[in-house]
DRENNU-160477 format. One record per residue (C-alpha): x, y, z. Coordinates in steps of 0.5 Angstrom, whole numbers, plus 2048, in hexadecimal, padded with zeros to 3 digits. Layout:
BEGIN
XYZ/...
***
This chain:
BEGIN
80F72C7BF/80B72E7C5/81172D7C9/8157327C4/80F7377C5/80F7367CD/8177377CD/81673D7C8/8117407CD/81573F7D3/81B7437D0/8167497CD/8137497D4/81A7497D7/81D74E7D3/8167537D4/8187527DC/81F7537DB/81E7597D6/81875C7DB/81D75B7E1/82275E7DD/81E7647DB/81B7657E2/8227657E5/82576A7E0/81F76E7E1/82176F7E8/8287717E6/82A7787E7/82C7787E0/8257767DE/82277C7E2/8277817E0/82677F7D8/81E7807DA/81F7867DD/8247897D8/8207877D2/8197897D5/81D7907D6/81F7907CF/81978F7CC/8157947D0/81A7997D0/81B7987C8/8137987C6/81179E7CB/8177A27CA/8187A37D1/81B7A07D7/81979A7DA/81C7967E0/81B7907E4/81E7907EB/81E7887EC/81B7827E9/81877C7ED/8147767ED/81476F7EA/8117717E3/80D76B7E2/80876E7E7/8097757E9/80E77B7E8/8107817EC/8127877EA/81578C7EF/8177937EF/8147947E8/81579C7E5/81379F7DF/8157A67DD/8137AA7D8/8177B07D6/81C7AF7DC/8167B07E1/8127AA7E4/80C7A77E1/80B7A17E4/80E79D7EA/80C7977ED/80F7947F4/80D78D7F2/80978A7EC/8077827ED/80477E7E7/8017777E9/7FF7727E4/7FF76B7E2/8037687DC/7FF7627DC/7F97667DB/7FC76A7D6/7FF7647D2/7F87617D2/7F67607CB/7EF7637CB/7F27697CE/7F876A7C9/7F37697C3/7EE76E7C6/7F47737C7/7F37747CE/7F87767D3/7F57757DA/7F87787E0/7F67767E7/7F877C7EB/7FC7837E9/7FE7877EF/80178E7EF/8037917F5/8067987F6/80579A7EF/8057A27EE/8037A57E8/8057AC7E6/8017B07E1/8047B67DF/8017BC7DB/8067C07D8/8057C87D7/8047C77D0/7FE7C37D1/8027BC7CF/8027B67D4/8087B27D6/8057AB7D3/8057AE7CC/80C7AE7CC/80C7A67CC/80D7A37C5/81279F7C1/8167A07BB/8137A27B5/81379B7B2/8107987B8/80A79D7B7/80A79C7AF/8097947B1/8047967B6/8007997B1/8007937AC/7FD78F7B1/7F578F7B1/7F078D7B6/7F178B7BE/7F67867C0/7F377E7BF/7F577D7C6/7F177E7CD/7F377F7D4/7EF77C7DA/7F177F7E1/7ED77B7E6/7F07807EC/7F37867EB/7F578A7F1/7F87917F2/7FB7937F9/7FE7997FB/7FD79D7F5/7FE7A47F3/7FC7A87ED/7FF7AF7EC/7FC7B57E8/8017BA7E7/7FE7C07E3/8047C57E1/7FF7C97DD/7FB7CA7E3/8007CA7E8/7FC7C47EC/7FE7BE7EE/7F97B87F0/7FA7B27F4/7F57AC7F4/7F77A67F9/7F479F7F6/7F479A7FC/7F17937FC/7EE7927F5/7EC78B7F3/7E978A7EC/7E97847E6/7E97867DF/7E87837D8/7EC7867D2/7E97827CC/7EE7837C6/7F17887CB/7ED78E7C9/7E778B7C5/7E378A7CB/7E478C7D3/7E17897D9/7E278C7DF/7DF78A7E6/7E178F7EB/7E078B7F2/7E37917F6/7E77977F6/7E979D7FA/7EC7A37F8/7EE7A97FC/7F07B07F9/7F17B57FF/7F37BB7FB/7ED7BB7F7/7E87B97FD/7E67B27FA/7E67AC7FE/7E37A57FA/7E179F7FE/7DE7987FC/7DE79A7F5/7DB7947F1/7D87937EA/7D878F7E4/7DA7927DD/7DA7907D6/7DE7937D0/7DD7917C9/7DF7957C3/7D87977C2/7D57977C9/7D77997D0/7D37977D6/7D37987DE/7CF7947E2/7CD7947EA/7D27997EC/7D279B7F3/7D779F7F7/7D87A37FD/7DB7AA7FB/7DC7AF801/7D77AB805/7D27AC800/7CF7A57FD/7CE7A57F5/7CB7A07F0/7CC7A17E9/7CA79D7E2/7CC79F7DC/7CD79D7D5/7D07A07CE/7CE79D7C8/7D079E7C0/7D77A07C2/7D97A07BB/7D37A47B8/7CF7A97BC/7D07A77C3/7C97A67C7/7CA7A77CF/7C57A57D5/7C67A67DC/7C37A67E3/7C67A87E9/7C47A87F0/7C87AC7F6/7C77AC7FD/7C97B0803/7CF7B47FF/7D27B9804/7D57C0802/7D97C3808/7D57C980B/7CF7C8806/7CB7C2807/7C97BB805/7C67BA7FE/7C27B47FB/7C17B37F3/7BE7AF7EE/7BF7B07E7/7BE7AC7E0/7C07AE7D9/7C17AC7D2/7C37AF7CC/7C77AE7C5/7CE7B17C4/7CF7B37BC/7D47B87BD/7D57BE7C1/7D07C27BD/7CB7BD7BD/7C97BA7C4/7C27B77C6/7C17B67CD/7BC7B67D2/7BD7B67DA/7B97B67E0/7BB7B87E7/7B87B77ED/7BA7BA7F4/7B77B57FA/7B77B9801/7BE7BC802/7C17C0807/7C47C7805/7C77CB80B/7C27C8810/7BC7C980B/7B87C4808/7B97C4800/7B57C07FB/7B37C17F3/7B47BF7EC/7B77C17E6/7B37BD7E1/7B37BC7D9/7BA7BF7D8/7BB7BE7D1/7C17C07CC/7C07C07C5/7C67C27C1/7CA7C77C5/7C37CA7C8/7C17C87CF/7BA7C97D2/7BA7C97D9/7B37C67D9/7AF7C77E0/7B37C87E6/7B07C97ED/7B47C97F3/7B07CA7FA/7B47CB801/7B37CE808/7B67D5805/7B17D57FF/7B07D37F8/7B37D37F2/7B07D27EB/7B47D27E5/7B37D17DD/7B67D37D7/7BB7D17D1/7C27D27CF/7C77D17CA/7CE7CF7CB/7D17CF7C4/7D77D37C6/7D97CF7CC/7D77C87C9/7DA7CA7C2/7DE7D07C3/7DA7D37BD/7D47D87BD/7D17DB7C4/7CE7D97CA/7C77DB7CC/7C27DA7D1/7BB7DC7D3/7B97DA7DA/7B37DB7DE/7B47DC7E6/7AF7DC7EB/7B07DD7F3/7AB7DB7F7/7AA7DD7FF/7B27DE800/7B47DF807/7B97E4807/7BB7E480E/7BC7DC80E/7C07DD808/7C57E380A/7C57DF811/7C87D980D/7CD7DD80A/7D07E0810/7D07D9813/7D47D680E/7D87DC80C/7DA7DD813/7D97E5811/7D47E9813/7D07EC80D/7D17F480E/7CD7F6808/7C67F480A/7C27F2810/7C27EA810/7BC7EB815/7B87EE810/7B27EA811/7B07EB809/7AD7E6804/7AF7E77FD/7AB7E57F7/7AE7E67F0/7AC7E47E8/7B27E67E4/7B47E47DD/7BB7E57DA/7BE7E47D3/7C57E57D0/7CA7E27CC/7D27E27CC/7D87E07C8/7DD7E27CE/7DB7E47D5/7DD7EB7D3/7D87EC7CE/7D27E97D1/7CB7ED7D0/7C67EC7D5/7BE7EE7D5/7BA7ED7DB/7B37EE7DC/7B07EF7E3/7A97ED7E3/7A97EE7EB/7AE7EF7F0/7AA7EF7F7/7AD7F07FE/7A97F0804/7AA7F080B/7A77F3812/7AD7F7813/7B07F880D/7AA7FA809/7A87F9802/7AC7FA7FC/7A97F87F5/7AE7F97EE/7AC7F77E7/7AF7F97E1/7B57F77DC/7BC7F77DD/7C27F67D8/7C97F57D8/7CE7F57D2/7D67F77D2/7D47FE7D0/7CF7FF7D6/7C97FE7DB/7C27FF7D9/7BC8007DE/7B58027DD/7B28007E4/7AC8027E8/7AD8027F0/7A88027F5/7AA8037FC/7A5802802/7A7804809/7AE801807/7B380280D/7BA80280A/7BD802811/7BA7FB812/7BC7F980B/7C37FB80C/7C47FA813/7C6801814/7C280581A/7C480C817/7C080A811/7B9808814/7B480B80F/7AD80A80D/7AD80B806/7A780C801/7A880D7FA/7A780B7F3/7AD80D7EE/7AE80B7E7/7B580A7E5/7B880A7DE/7BF80A7DB/7C58087D8/7CB8077DC/7D28077D7/7D78027D9/7DC8057D5/7DE80B7D2/7DC8127D5/7D78117DA/7D48187DA/7D48187D3/7D08127D2/7CC8127D8/7C48127D7/7C08117DD/7B98147DF/7B58137E6/7AE8157E7/7A98147ED/7A78177F3/7A88157FB/7A3815800/7A3816807/7A9813809/7AF81380F/7B681280E/7BC814813/7B6816818/7B481B813/7AD81B811/7AC81D80A/7A581F808/7A581E801/7AA81E7FB/7AA81F7F3/7AF81E7EE/7B081E7E6/7B781E7E4/7BB81C7DE/7C281B7DB/7C481B7D4/7CB81B7D1/7CD8217D6/7C78247D6/7C38247DD/7BC8267DD/7B88277E4/7B18287E3/7AF8277EA/7B28257F0/7AF8277F7/7B08247FE/7AC827804/7AD82480B/7AC827812/7B282A813/7B582B80C/7B382C805/7B682C7FE/7B482F7F7/7B782F7F0/7B48347EB/7B68367E4/7B982F7E3/7B982F7DB/7C08307D8/7BF8337D1/7C582F7CE/7CB82B7D1/7CC82C7D9/7C782E7DF/7C38347E1/7BF8347E7/7BE8387ED/7BD8357F4/7BA8377FB/7BC833801/7B9834808/7BB83080E/7B8831815/7BC82D819/7C482B817/7C482681C/7C1821816/7C8822813/7CB81E819/7C7818817/7CA818811/7D1818814/7D181581B/7D6818820/7D581F81E/7CF823821/7CD82981D/7C782E81F/7C483481C/7C0836816/7C283780F/7BF83B809/7C383A802/7C183C7FB/7C583D7F5/7C683A7EE/7CA8357EA/7CB8367E3/7D08347DD/7D482E7DB/7D28287DF/7D98267E0/7DB82D7E3/7D48317E5/7D48387E8/7D18387EF/7CE83E7F2/7CC83E7FA/7C98437FF/7C883F805/7C884180D/7C883C813/7C583E819/7C783C820/7CC83881D/7D0833822/7D482D820/7D6828826/7D882C82C/7DE82F828/7DB835824/7D4839824/7D283F821/7CB844821/7CC844819/7D0842813/7CF84580D/7D2842806/7D28457FF/7D68427F9/7D68407F2/7DB83D7EE/7DD8367EB/7E18317EE/7E682F7E9/7EC82D7ED/7F182E7E7/7EE8357E5/7E98387EB/7E483D7EB/7E283F7F2/7DF8457F6/7DD8447FD/7DC848803/7DA84580A/7D9849810/7D6847817/7D384C81D/7D484A824/7D7843824/7DB83F829/7E183A828/7E183582E/7E183A834/7E4840830/7DF84582E/7DF848827/7DD84F824/7DD84D81D/7E0849818/7E184B811/7E484680B/7E5848804/7E78447FE/7E88467F7/7EC8427F1/7F18457ED/7F58417E8/7F583A7EA/7F583B7F1/7F083E7F7/7F18447FB/7EE843802/7EE848808/7EC84780F/7EB84C815/7E984981B/7E784F821/7E684D828/7E685482B/7EA85A82A/7F085782D/7F085082A/7F0850822/7F284B81D/7F484B816/7F6847810/7F7848809/7F9841804/7F983F7FD/7F78387FB/7FA8367F5/7FB8307F0/7F482D7F4/7F38287EE/7FA8257EE/7FD8207F2/8028257F5/7FE82B7F8/8018317FB/7FF836800/80283D801/800841807/802848806/7FF84B80D/7FE848814/7FD84D819/7FB84B820/7F9851824/7F985082C/7F8856830/7FE85A830/80285482C/801853824/80584D821/80684E819/80984A814/80F84E810/81084980B/80B845807/80A83E80A/809838804/806831805/80782C800/802826800/8038207FC/8028197FC/8088177FF/80A81D804/808823807/80D829807/80D82F80C/811834809/81383B80D/80E83B812/80F841816/80C84681B/80F84C81F/80D851824/813856826/819852827/81584B828/814846823/81283F821/81583C81B/814835818/815831812/81382A811/81382480C/80E81F80E/80E818809/80881480A/80D80E80A/80F810811/81581480F/81581B812/81A821812/818827816/81B82D81A/81883281F/81B838822/81783C827/81A84382A/818847830/81184582F/80C848834/809842838/80384683A/802847833/802840831/7FD83E837/7F8843835/7F884082E/7F583A832/7F283D838/7F1845838/7F0844840/7F6841842/7FC845845/803842843/809847843/810846840/813845839/81583E835/81A83D831/81C83682D/81F833828/81D82C825/81F827820/81C82181E/81E81C818/81E815816/818810816/81380D81A/81880781B/81E80B81C/81D81281F/822817820/82081E824/823823828/82082982C/82282E831/81D832835/81E83883A/81983C83D/81A843840/816847846/811841846/80C84284B/80583E84C/80183F853/80783E858/80C83B853/811840851/81783C84F/81B83B848/81B835844/820832840/82082C83C/825828837/823822834/82681E82E/82681782B/82A814826/82C80D824/82880A82B/82C80F82F/827814833/829819837/82681E83C/827824840/822828844/82382E848/81E83284C/82183884F/81F83E854/822844857/829842854/82883B857/827834855/821832857/82082B853/82582884F/82482184B/82A81E846/829817843/82A81383D/82780D83A/829807835/822807832/81F80482B/81A80A82A/817806824/81080A824/80D804820/80E800827/80F80582C/80B802832/80F7FC832/8167FF830/816804836/8157FF83B/81B7FC839/81F802839/82580383E/826809841/82A80D846/82781384A/82981884F/82481D852/825822858/82282885B/82282C861/81B82E861/81682E85B/80F83285D/80982D85D/80483385B/803831854/80182B855/7FA82E856/7FA82F84E/7FD82884D/7F7824850/7F0827851/7EF822857/7F482785B/7F182D85D/7F7830861/7FE82E862/804831865/80B82F867/81282D865/814826861/81B825862/81E81F85E/82581C85E/82481585A/828811855/82480C851/82680784B/824801848/81E800843/817803844/8147FC845/81A7FA84A/81D80184D/821802853/822808857/82680B85D/826811861/820815865/81A819863/81781E869/81182286A/81282886E/80C82D871/80782A86C/80082B86C/7FB828867/7F3829867/7F0823863/7E9825860/7E681E861/7E881E868/7E682586A/7EB82686F/7F382886F/7F9824871/7FF827874/806823874/80C827877/811822875/81181B871/81681786F/817811869/81E80E869/81F80A863/823804863/82380085C/81D7FD85A/81A7FF861/818806864/81680786C/81280C86E/81480E875/81081087B/80C816878/80681A87C/80081D878/7FC82287B/7F482287A/7F082687E/7F2826885/7F481F884/7FA81B881/7FC81587D/80381287E/80580E878/80B809875/80C804870/80F80286A/80F803863/8117FE85D/814803858/8137FE851/80C7FE852/80B805856/80680185B/807803862/8057FF869/80480486F/802803876/7FF80987A/7FC80B881/7F7810882/7F5814888/7EF818887/7F081987F/7EB81D87B/7E881A875/7E281D871/7E081986B/7DA81B868/7D481A86D/7D9818873/7DD81C878/7E081887D/7E7818882/7EA811881/7EF80E886/7F2807885/7F6804880/7F6804878/7FA801872/7FB80586C/7FC801865/7FC80485E/7FF805858/7FF80C854/7F9810856/7F580A858/7F5808860/7F2803864/7F180486C/7F07FF871/7F07FE878/7EC7FF87F/7EB805882/7E6808887/7E280E884/7E0814889/7DC81A887/7D9817881/7D481B87D/7D1817877/7CC81C874/7C681A870/7C581F86B/7BF82386C/7BC823865/7BF81F85F/7C482285B/7C2825854/7C682384E/7C982984A/7CB829843/7D182E844/7D483184A/7D983784A/7DE837850/7E183E850/7E7840855/7EA847856/7F1843856/7EF83E851/7ED83E849/7E683D848/7E5836845/7DE832843/7DD82B845/7D8828840/7D3823843/7D681C845/7DD81F842/7E0820849/7E481A84C/7E2818853/7E9817856/7E781485D/7E280F859/7E780D854/7ED80C857/7EC80B85F/7EA804862/7E8803869/7E87FD86E/7E7800875/7E47FD87B/7E180287F/7DF803886/7DA808888/7DA80A88F/7D6810891/7D581788E/7D4814887/7CE817884/7C981687E/7C681D87B/7C181F876/7BA81E874/7B881F87B/7BC81B87E/7C281D884/7C4816887/7CA81488B/7CD80D889/7D180888C/7D3801889/7D87FE884/7D87FF87C/7DC7FC876/7DD802871/7DF7FF86A/7E0802863/7E37FF85D/7E7803858/7E2807853/7DC806858/7D980985E/7DA808865/7D6803868/7D4803870/7D27FC873/7D07FB87A/7CB7FC880/7CC801885/7C780388B/7C480A88C/7C780E893/7C2814893/7C081988E/7BA81C88B/7B681B885/7B2821882/7AB82087F/7A582487E/7A882A881/7AA826887/7B082488A/7B081D88D/7B581A892/7B8813890/7B680E895/7BA808892/7BB80588B/7C1803886/7C380587F/7C580087A/7CA801874/7C97FC86F/7CF7FC86B/7CC7FF865/7D0805861/7CA80A863/7CB80C86A/7C480B86C/7C3807873/7BD803875/7BA80687C/7B7803881/7B6809887/7B180A88C/7B081288D/7AC815893/7A881C893/7A581E89A/7A082389A/79A82589F/79C81E8A3/79B81A89D/7A181689A/7A0815892/7A581088F/7A7810888/7AB80A885/7AF80B880/7B180687B/7B2805873/7B9809871/7BB810873/7B981286C/7B280F86C/7B080F873/7AA80B876/7A680E87C/7A280A880/79E80E886/79C80B88D/79B80E894/79A80E89B/79480E89D/79280B897/78E80F892/78C81088B/791812886/78D819885/78E81A88C/79581888C/79681D886/792823889/79782288F/79D82288B/79A828887/79682C88C/798829893/791827895/78C822893/78882388D/781824891/78582A894/78782E88E/78383588D/77F834894/784835899/78583B89E/78B84189D/79083D8A1/78E83789C/78F83B896/79583E898/79883789A/796834893/79A83B890/7A0839894/7A0832892/7A083488B/7A583988B/7AA83588F/7A982F88A/7A9834884/7B0837887/7B3831889/7B682F882/7B9836881/7BB837889/7BF830888/7C2833881/7C4839884/7C783788B/7CA831888/7CE835883/7D083A888/7D183688F/7D383088C/7CE82C890/7CC82588E/7C5824891/7C082A891/7B9828892/7B382D893/7AC82B894/7A582E897/79E82C899/79882F89D/79D82E8A3/7A38328A1/7A983289D/7AF82D89D/7B682E89B/7BC82989B/7C382B899/7C9826899/7D1826897/7D6821898/7DC82489C/7E181E89A/7E0817897/7DD81489D/7DA81A8A1/7D381D89F/7D08238A3/7C88258A1/7C482B8A4/7BC82A8A4/7B782F8A6/7AF82E8A6/7A98328A8/7A382F8AB/79C8318AE/79B8308B5/79682B8B7/7948308BD/7948378BA/79583A8B3/79C83C8B4/7A28398B0/7A78358B2/7AE8358AF/7B382F8B0/7BA82F8AE/7BE8288AE/7C68278AC/7C78208A9/7CE81D8AA/7D08168A6/7D78138A6/7DA80D8A4/7DF80A8A8/7E08038A4/7DD80089E/7D77FE8A1/7D68028A8/7D38098A8/7D180E8AD/7CB8128AC/7C98188B1/7C581E8B2/7C48248B6/7BE8288B7/7B78258B5/7B28218B9/7B781B8BA/7BE81D8BA/7C38178BB/7C88138B7/7C880C8B4/7CD8078B2/7CB8038AB/7CF7FD8A8/7CD7FC8A1/7CE7F589E/7CC7F3897/7C87EC895/
***
């Protein structure tokens, strides 16, 4: 029997092994895998009604199975796709009897790689997963099944890698993506859904589109049918550490929820770092019945770099009501205390209304730091208020309100206190109530201002103020309907001593009300230092307004403070009434302005204004008169201006007459119509311009139409005898224009006189011009001719023909005189004259131009440049140019003949007999040209770069005279001239002869206005600072100067001959700088009425813009056998004197000798001869300066010295005959030692420089005649 059992068992085992091996072999066949794949696809697709596909099936099926490229589409769009899903399990463990009987499916490992889930919310609010479902039969069978499945699943290790969840919200047109990386967890599903345990060991989640980054998420979770619990949740969210414990119980009844959460270092970009602790619990019965308590604490955090801490304790929710409990927030910026209640029934249930009742207190809020933070974070400067206000805000507010929809919100606020205090801003207090509803805004407040500075608060210097006032303001401002009809408002209070706009207000009083189109002003007065305003009789008996007013302004300059950029001056007195309907009252005015002035444009001794009417643009009712006494319009004197305006129908007739004098008078009559419409019409019926013996008038009405899209000028016309000016134009604001101008035989003298009555231009002008097209594509043609044109020495006729069409620009210009062609220019260009980009386009335009001239008179240049004081000669041209403006090329010649120019800044005349420039492509060459200045000359040659119009010239000077301000000199040497346009840079090395550096005898006074009047020139006025200094702005110097002899510094008592070396430098826009040290050769210095002889010294120029050299000079004064030395130091403008003598004596005696020619103890006690000697000395000393000026100017002497004393008078005269030869004469009278006779000695001095360092000195006459040879050297 045993043997049979063993055989049977062996056979069974063998069969099991065979079956197992067969089954294993079968599972490895392609057929089986295809069978599993197709079966799974069919079952899932059938049960869900969607498309389920498996790419490949792998694994041995006994231990693991792999599915690759799994896709699950819903509605033909991807729902789930998985690159690889791997399940690892143990068949023996599953077949274990205990496991089978407990109905547990153990899974060792479930790995999902590359899973992508796409959740789509459609525009109708439904989701794509809502479409998943089987047939109706399957659904009915599912309904019959009750309770959870009896099987449980245990997954020991579940791994998710490289996953992505996409939320495609097509209702909001927003797509969000969440990356899921390296998630590891274990899970137990008891009866699948009856009890779920999850142990999340690690998870990372990344959602860049939402700005979320989750790292190291760990938690333990439990779910049963009646309970949900999360414990020990820890996560790093966007760098913040978060811990959470939470529990929800009685899920099948009334859920009870409790939680505690801790957040540390949660950072909001550009805001700060927050810390938070919160705990709470509650019961959720239904949306209308919630019972909860919440506590929030904010440990020390940082907001915008400022510390923040606080708490929101005892927040409670009962039903739909919320009690905010006690909120207290403290920060470096100030404090906030918040409490109150609210009801969110509408938000929670969709029924009823929401409401709130809040109390807010602000404590010591620092306004400066708040505004500074706003500017810093928004990177935008706050313009409305001063962010550096430095004020402190304290407030206690209570607000209550309700709303169902935001559009019907009502709010009532009680301002128990609102104080703003600041050292600069002043003190502002506000109390009262305010309310808001969709129909209007209600206010009832009291304001107290104490030294409030609106300029500081609003950061506007022109609003600098010091306001003291107490005002009560009450009113209802409607937000719908007719505002004027529903408005109700009143203001009452007084204004104390205040200041605003640099105006001092002594006092003010106001009491006014407005109630449904009735304005009542019981009191309104303002009294200031320079103005006063008062309103009287301000009570209307019915709807409307009825009041009188008086206004007096002592200085209209105060108006300029309201309108910066406009300068007004003068006085104003005005009175009148305002009566009638509030919307269009009748206004009367009787005003007079005295000494009126606006900028530098218009001034009048008086302006009188009278008028009355209502300003209804659709139906105006107006009468007004304006008249002036003597007035001035820029530089034109006006005798009177009379303007009258009166309404007629829907228009206003305006007549104006301006009378300059008996020779010049202007009149215009016009009607303004349809002022209340979008298209307005102006009809000019009369223009009369009377200018001496010429009267220009219009013969037809001129019509102007102004509309939002265009301006039309129709039938403009002016006539005088056979002269006329006609024009029509349509100007569209989109850039289109269509205009025509016709000028026939117009007198140029009349045209110029209208601009400048003193100008003198003769001749007539005729012109035809047509302009049309757009800014981008203009078209024009113009032809201009003058006849008998004469201005100064210019007496020629001009003809100009210019046209442009389709990029083709053609030019013909002709100047003729005495039946001969003087100048002719012909040219054309291919140019895009798009005015929107004109600058760039014109540079790229290609052109061809030919200019020829037999000789153009240069005398009119004086009118083209104020720097040219005189010009004459002829300009001869024969030039052909082509290329583009930024790359031109030219050939031909430009010549000057018999030209002379006098430049104001250089103060001397230059003469050029002949000059020639030869143009060869992009280079021009100045051939050797001789320029005469004074008795010397300069020879120049060089080249010119045509594209840049720069030049580089080299010159050689021989005694060339230059005379810039403060300097006169003759130059010999080499120069280089470089420049562009008006700017010129002069460099080189030159020797200076006969230089005179003049130090002004006194400071030049700055004068506000200078008038230059010349018999040959028109009068013109140069305002202070308005005239441009050509030499300063456009000339640069870099000169090395060698000074030999006969070069002098004169002024402030000094008359000193110099020699040495100087560097003269000057940059564009700067004054001349002179640097260097030069020695004195001889000379005199005047002080205390005496002329001292220079013994030795040097003068140093420091290189500053102000020419004021340093002096170190020793001067000698001989008198009565005594030698008095004066050492002069300091600067030429502020010299410092120090006295010494031989023999040595007191300073008192030295001064006595200088002044009286004798020691101090001899004054008043000498005999007649001594008294006569003193008188001679004093007379000679006093006359010295005057004698020098007289003889120096008449005889051109370089040295004059006159001295005297008890011994007699001394005189020296000297002059340089050549640069190297000096001759002088000395005469001296002394008393004989043996008797009382007077001895006179005469000497002739000669000094001649042979070489640089060798000088021969000799004298004839005197006690020791003879000659010497000197060798000078520097060390």
